N, C-alpha and C positions, 0 to 999 in steps of 0.2 A: 280344281287343282291349283289355280292361281291363288285362291283363298288360303290353301294350306301353305304355299310358299310365303305368302304375305305374313301369316301367323308365325311361321318358323323364323322369318326374318325379324319380326318384332320381338320374339322371344330371345333371339340371339343378340339383338340390340339392347334389350333390357338386361340381359346377363352381362354384357360388356359394360354397360353403364354402372351396374352394381359393383363389378370388379374395380372399375375406375374410382368409384366413390370410396370403397374400402381402402384402396391404395392411397388415395388422397388423405384419408383419416390417419392411416399409419404414418405417412410422411409428415403430417402435421404433428403427431405425437413425438416423432423423432426430433423434429425441430424444437419443440417445447422442451424435451428432455435434454438436448444439447445446450439450450439456453440456461436451464436450471443448473446443469453441471458447470458451465463456464462462469456463471455469475455467483453461485452460492457454494459449490463444492470445491472447485479448483483453487480459488484464492487461499483458503485456509490450508489446503494441502501443500500448495506452493510455498507459503510462508513457513510452514512447519519443516518442509524439506530444506529450505534455504537456511533456517535457523540451526538445524541439526548439522548440516554440511558446511555452512559458511559460504556457500556459493552465491553468486549474483550480488555480492556486496551487502547482504543483509546483516544488520547488526543485531545483537541480542536485545530482547525486550525485557531483560532483567537488569537491575542495578549491579554494577561491578564493584568489587572491593577496592579499597584504596591501594595505590601502587606501593612497591617496596622501596624503590630508589629512583632518583632523577638523574638522567644523563645530561649534565650541563654542557658537555662538549659537543652536543649535537642539537640542531634545530630542524623542526618539521613545520611546514606550512599547512594549516588546516583551512580549507576553503569551504564556504557554505553556499548552497543553492536552495532556493525555496520555490514551491509551486503549489497551486491549488487546483483541484479537479473542477471542471466546468459546472458540475452539479452543486458546488458549494460556493455561495456568493460571499466569500470572506477575502479580506486583504490579509496577506501573510508576508512578513518581512523580518529581516535579521538586524541585529544591532550593528554588526560590522561584517563585511564580506569575507574576511580572512583573518586568522591570527597566527602568529609565530609561537610555537611552543617547544619546550625541551621534553623529550620522551620521559614520562613518569611525572611530569609537572601537572598538577591539577589546575584546570582552567575553567572559568565560568564565563558564559556569554548569554545574551538574551535574545529571544524571539518575540514577535508581537503579532497578534491577530485581531481583526475587527470584523464583526458580523454586519455586512451591509444590508442584510435582509431585515424585514420588520418583525419576524417571529423568531422564537428560540430555535437553535440548530445545534447539532452535535457533529463534531468532526474528529477524525483520527489521523495523526501524522504518521506516515510510513517512511522510515529512513532507509537509505542505501549508501554504500561507501564505494568509492573508486580510488585507486584500483581495487579489484576484488580481493586481491591478496592482503590488503590492509585491514579488511573487515574484522578479522579475529584479533587485531592489535588495537582497535579503537574501542575504548572502554568508557561507558557512560555511567556515572554514579547517580545522576539525577537527570531526568528528561521528561518533557511533556509528552513524548511519544509513548511512554509506558501506559498511558490511559487515554480514554476518550476525553475530549474537551467540549464542554457545553457552554454556549454563549447565548444570552438573551438577544433579542433584536436590537441592533445598533450598539451592542456592548463591545468593549475592547478588553484585551487581556495581555499581560506581560508574562512570559514563560521562560524560566531559566533552564539552561542546559549545562550541566557540569560534567566534564570529561577529562580523560588523559589518554595519551598515546603510550602504549606499552613499550618499555625500552627494548623489548625483543623485536620490535619492528625491523624488518630487513633494512640494511644500510642504504640500499639503492633506492628506497622509497623516500623521497624528500617532500612530496606534496600528497596530501590526502584530501579528497573532496567528499564532504558529507552533504547529501541531498535529502530534503524532506518534501514530501507531497502530502497535502491534507486532502482527505476524502470525506464525502458526506456520509455520516453514519446515523442520521436523524431517525430514519425509519427503523433501523436495527435496534437503536437505543429504546425507541418507543415499544417495540415488540418485546424486548428483554425485560422491560419494567412492568409488563402486564402480568 
């Protein structure tokens, strides 16, 4: 009798162990799925949403047409902030931290990057504007952010950015902050070239 109880107990334990193993595998697949979604699916969806709606200060990734007129009676301060993702060993800096512009006036400024790594790397600068309301009025006619930037190990690069502030910018906005963050796109660039 005790042998039957022992056999029944072992069968119950084996069944519980098998259920736990299946649950662990399912949970592992959920975690992997969430990681893939967060890293590979969500960023392009978010960028597309922001570009379409103009939310979160995302600027267009297309070159803008030249302005029609310049509002010489008004001045707007455009500030620049730069940052680099920790996964990209590049130095990134601007020519000047801020410029004063008249809405409609075409302005050119320079940005500089240097690859501190020994090997070739590819980076992509993602811009954002604050206040968010100003994003639709900030127009870039030329920008390094329109394409990925590839730098050999130790190489440096000067990158122009040409822009204007649309004269339709609401009058209460006197300062616009343009932020760029460079992200490491080396693996994606390698995969795309295969």
